[in-house]
C-alpha positions as CSV (number, residue, x, y, z in Angstrom):
1,M,-144.0,-179.0,196.0
2,E,-147.3,-178.3,197.9
3,I,-146.9,-181.3,200.0
4,L,-143.4,-180.1,201.0
5,K,-144.8,-176.7,201.9
6,Y,-147.7,-178.2,203.9
7,V,-145.2,-180.3,205.8
8,W,-142.9,-177.4,206.4
9,Q,-145.9,-175.6,208.0
10,L,-147.2,-178.8,209.8
11,P,-147.4,-177.5,213.3
12,Q,-149.7,-174.5,212.3
13,N,-151.6,-176.6,209.7
14,L,-152.5,-179.2,212.3
15,L,-153.4,-176.4,214.8
16,A,-155.8,-175.0,212.2
17,L,-157.3,-178.4,211.4
18,L,-158.0,-178.9,215.1
19,L,-159.6,-175.5,215.4
20,L,-161.7,-176.1,212.3
21,A,-162.7,-179.6,213.6
22,W,-163.8,-177.9,216.9
23,Y,-165.7,-175.1,214.9
24,K,-167.4,-177.9,212.8
25,I,-168.5,-179.8,215.9
26,L,-170.0,-176.6,217.1
27,G,-171.8,-176.2,213.8
28,D,-170.2,-172.8,213.3
29,L,-168.3,-173.0,210.0
30,E,-170.3,-170.9,207.6
31,R,-168.3,-171.0,204.5
32,N,-165.1,-172.6,202.8
33,R,-163.6,-171.1,199.8
34,E,-160.2,-171.0,198.2
35,Y,-158.2,-167.8,198.3
36,A,-155.8,-167.5,195.3
37,P,-153.2,-167.2,194.4
38,E,-151.5,-169.4,197.1
39,K,-154.7,-171.8,197.4
40,I,-155.2,-170.7,200.9
41,C,-158.4,-172.1,202.5
42,L,-160.7,-169.5,203.9
43,Y,-163.2,-170.2,206.5
44,F,-165.7,-168.0,208.4
45,S,-166.7,-168.5,212.2
46,R,-169.0,-166.5,214.4
47,F,-166.5,-167.4,217.3
48,M,-163.5,-165.8,215.6
49,P,-163.4,-162.0,216.7
50,S,-161.3,-160.9,213.8
51,G,-159.0,-163.3,211.9
52,I,-156.2,-165.9,212.4
53,S,-153.8,-167.4,210.0
54,L,-152.4,-170.9,210.7
55,G,-150.4,-172.4,207.6
56,K,-152.7,-172.6,204.7
57,Y,-155.8,-171.7,206.4
58,I,-157.3,-168.4,207.3
59,I,-160.3,-168.3,209.7
60,L,-162.1,-164.9,209.7
61,S,-165.0,-163.6,211.7
62,S,-168.5,-164.1,210.1
63,K,-168.9,-160.4,210.1
64,Y,-166.8,-160.2,207.2
65,L,-169.4,-162.3,205.1
66,K,-171.7,-159.1,205.2
67,G,-169.1,-156.6,203.7
68,Y,-165.6,-155.7,202.7
69,F,-162.7,-157.4,204.5
70,G,-159.9,-156.5,202.1
71,K,-157.4,-155.1,204.6
72,T,-158.2,-158.0,207.0
73,I,-157.7,-160.7,204.5
74,D,-154.6,-159.2,202.9
75,H,-153.1,-158.8,206.5
76,E,-153.9,-162.5,207.2
77,H,-152.5,-163.4,203.9
78,G,-149.2,-161.6,204.9
79,H,-149.3,-163.9,207.9
80,C,-149.6,-167.0,205.6
81,R,-146.5,-165.8,203.8
82,Q,-144.7,-165.4,207.2
83,S,-145.6,-169.1,207.7
84,V,-144.2,-170.2,204.5
85,M,-141.0,-168.4,205.3
86,L,-140.6,-169.6,208.9
87,G,-142.1,-173.0,208.7
88,P,-142.2,-174.6,212.2
89,L,-140.9,-171.6,213.8
90,Y,-144.0,-169.5,212.8
91,L,-146.1,-170.2,216.0
92,I,-143.3,-169.2,218.3
93,I,-142.0,-166.0,216.4
94,I,-145.2,-164.7,215.0
95,G,-148.3,-166.7,216.3
96,L,-147.6,-166.4,219.9
97,P,-146.7,-162.7,220.0
98,S,-149.6,-161.8,217.6
99,L,-152.1,-163.7,220.0
100,C,-150.7,-162.1,223.2
101,G,-150.7,-158.6,221.5
102,N,-154.4,-159.3,220.6
103,I,-155.4,-160.4,224.1
104,L,-153.4,-157.5,225.5
105,D,-155.2,-155.1,223.2
106,R,-158.7,-156.3,224.0
107,A,-157.9,-156.4,227.8
108,A,-155.9,-153.2,228.3
109,H,-157.2,-150.8,225.7
110,K,-160.9,-151.0,226.3
111,K,-161.4,-147.4,226.9
112,W,-159.1,-146.2,224.0
113,P,-160.7,-144.9,220.7
114,Y,-161.0,-147.6,217.9
115,Q,-158.3,-145.9,215.6
116,K,-155.9,-145.7,218.7
117,K,-156.3,-149.4,219.2
118,V,-155.9,-150.2,215.5
119,D,-152.6,-148.1,215.3
120,W,-151.2,-149.7,218.6
121,Y,-152.0,-153.3,217.4
122,Y,-150.8,-153.0,213.6
123,N,-147.6,-151.1,214.8
124,Q,-146.2,-154.4,216.5
125,P,-143.3,-155.5,214.5
126,W,-145.0,-159.0,213.4
127,E,-148.1,-157.3,212.4
128,K,-146.2,-154.5,210.4
129,W,-144.4,-157.2,208.6
130,A,-147.7,-159.1,207.8
131,D,-149.2,-155.9,206.5
132,K,-146.1,-155.4,204.3
133,L,-146.1,-158.9,202.9
134,G,-149.8,-158.7,202.4
135,G,-149.7,-155.2,200.5
136,V,-151.8,-153.5,203.4
137,V,-151.1,-149.7,203.6
138,R,-152.5,-148.2,206.9
């Protein structure tokens, strides 16, 4: 079953492996651990501004090694569940809009207060869905 799930999510799993290989070449992967219950591989990187979910992989900013990252990991776990549901369509339906929303937020909302930025970003439909699937209440 795990092999079928991995293949179903192959585009995002391959993208994650490429990203992880790049971070490893840069000497940046700080830690790997398994995040239960779905045996998701969790990594930390200095180059990651917050978090990204690709298939069975989550890469979080190293800043989360120092403290609580509950909402962030739960949100990214919600994206992992979207990936299982959508399979190869995940990158088009969730990944690309999420990435564009993140870039837009960082570029266009620089002067906004932090909470307004958070509210805007997590009110996008794909982000709200990830929060719901991850059990995040904002």
